[in-house]
C-alpha positions as CSV (number, residue, x, y, z in Angstrom):
1,X,0.1,0.3,0.0
2,X,2.8,2.3,0.7
3,X,4.4,1.7,-2.6
4,X,0.7,2.8,-4.2
5,X,0.8,5.8,-2.3
6,X,4.7,6.9,-3.3
7,X,3.3,6.2,-7.0
8,X,-0.1,8.2,-6.7
9,X,1.8,11.1,-5.4
10,X,4.6,11.0,-8.0
11,X,1.9,11.2,-10.5
12,X,1.9,13.6,-13.2
13,X,-1.6,14.6,-14.7
14,X,-2.7,13.9,-17.5
15,X,-2.7,16.3,-20.3
16,X,-6.3,16.7,-21.6
17,X,-7.3,18.4,-25.0
18,X,-10.6,20.2,-23.7
19,X,-14.3,19.1,-25.5
20,X,-14.8,22.4,-27.5
21,X,-17.5,24.2,-29.4
22,X,-16.9,27.1,-31.7
23,X,-19.9,29.3,-32.8
24,X,-20.3,32.4,-35.2
25,X,-22.3,35.2,-34.2
26,X,-23.3,38.9,-36.6
27,X,-21.4,40.2,-33.3
28,X,-18.3,37.2,-33.3
29,X,-17.1,34.3,-32.2
30,X,-17.9,32.2,-29.3
31,X,-15.3,29.5,-27.9
32,X,-16.5,27.1,-25.3
33,X,-14.2,24.7,-24.0
34,X,-14.8,22.3,-21.2
35,X,-12.7,22.6,-18.0
36,X,-14.1,20.7,-15.0
37,X,-12.3,21.1,-11.8
38,X,-10.4,24.4,-13.1
39,X,-10.5,27.5,-11.3
40,X,-10.0,31.0,-11.9
41,X,-6.9,30.7,-10.1
42,X,-5.6,27.9,-12.4
43,X,-6.4,29.2,-15.7
44,X,-4.8,31.0,-17.8
45,X,-5.0,32.5,-21.2
46,X,-2.4,33.6,-23.4
47,X,-2.9,35.7,-27.2
48,X,0.0,36.2,-28.6
49,X,0.2,37.5,-32.1
50,X,-2.6,35.3,-33.9
51,X,-2.3,32.4,-31.1
52,X,-4.7,32.2,-28.5
53,X,-3.2,29.8,-26.2
54,X,-5.5,28.6,-22.8
55,X,-4.4,26.2,-19.8
56,X,-5.7,25.3,-16.7
57,X,-4.9,22.3,-13.8
58,X,-7.3,20.8,-12.0
59,X,-6.4,18.6,-9.3
60,X,-7.3,17.9,-5.6
61,X,-6.1,19.7,-2.7
62,X,-5.3,17.7,0.1
63,X,-4.8,18.7,3.6
64,X,-2.3,18.4,5.4
65,X,-1.5,14.8,6.5
66,X,-3.6,13.2,3.5
67,X,-2.6,11.1,0.9
68,X,-3.9,9.7,-2.3
69,X,-4.2,6.2,-2.2
70,X,-5.8,5.7,-5.8
71,X,-7.0,8.2,-8.4
72,X,-9.2,6.7,-10.9
73,X,-10.7,10.3,-11.7
74,X,-10.0,14.5,-11.4
75,X,-7.5,16.3,-12.1
76,X,-5.6,16.7,-15.3
77,X,-3.7,20.1,-17.5
78,X,-6.1,21.1,-20.2
79,X,-4.5,22.8,-23.3
80,X,-5.9,24.3,-26.4
81,X,-4.6,26.8,-28.8
82,X,-6.1,28.4,-31.6
83,X,-5.3,30.9,-34.4
84,X,-7.2,34.2,-34.7
85,X,-8.5,35.6,-37.7
86,X,-7.4,39.3,-38.4
87,X,-11.2,40.1,-38.8
88,X,-11.3,39.5,-34.6
89,X,-11.0,42.4,-32.4
90,X,-8.3,41.2,-30.1
91,X,-8.2,43.8,-27.9
92,X,-11.7,43.4,-26.5
93,X,-11.6,39.2,-26.1
94,X,-13.8,38.7,-23.2
95,X,-13.7,35.4,-20.8
96,X,-16.1,33.8,-18.5
97,X,-15.7,30.7,-16.2
98,X,-19.1,29.4,-15.3
99,X,-20.1,25.6,-13.9
100,X,-16.8,24.0,-15.5
101,X,-17.0,25.8,-19.0
102,X,-14.9,28.5,-20.4
103,X,-16.7,31.1,-22.5
104,X,-14.5,33.5,-24.7
105,X,-15.8,36.2,-27.1
106,X,-13.5,37.0,-30.1
107,X,-15.4,40.3,-31.1
108,X,-15.4,41.0,-34.8
109,X,-13.8,44.4,-35.8
110,X,-16.1,47.2,-36.3
111,X,-15.2,47.0,-39.8
112,X,-15.4,43.1,-40.2
113,X,-18.8,43.7,-38.9
114,X,-21.4,42.1,-41.4
115,X,-24.0,44.9,-42.4
116,X,-26.9,45.5,-45.2
117,X,-26.2,48.0,-47.9
118,X,-29.3,50.3,-48.8
119,X,-30.3,50.3,-52.3
120,X,-31.3,54.1,-53.9
121,X,-32.9,54.8,-56.6
122,X,-31.4,55.8,-59.8
């Protein structure tokens, strides 16, 4: 049993590619990532040029004196990256985390907003 506990303590969290939905709407794009167990404090969102990287970590917080004996679920290092289109207004990207789902809103640049063209009588 002591051997199992030692191995569990030394284990590396598995790397997980979170399930993702991307929805395009008139005002921009919405990306939803399934990241159960990840808190705001363990979530990192980086934008570098045209690459958006999302990473987070979910793991058990053990109290002093507690040790993991056997683990079949819970915990993981989440990672996903996206290439951002030139039509996205990078300065206005927003993120929110609720019930284990990360929502990213990537708004369109004003000049990229779809619009109707008025037809004038000639």
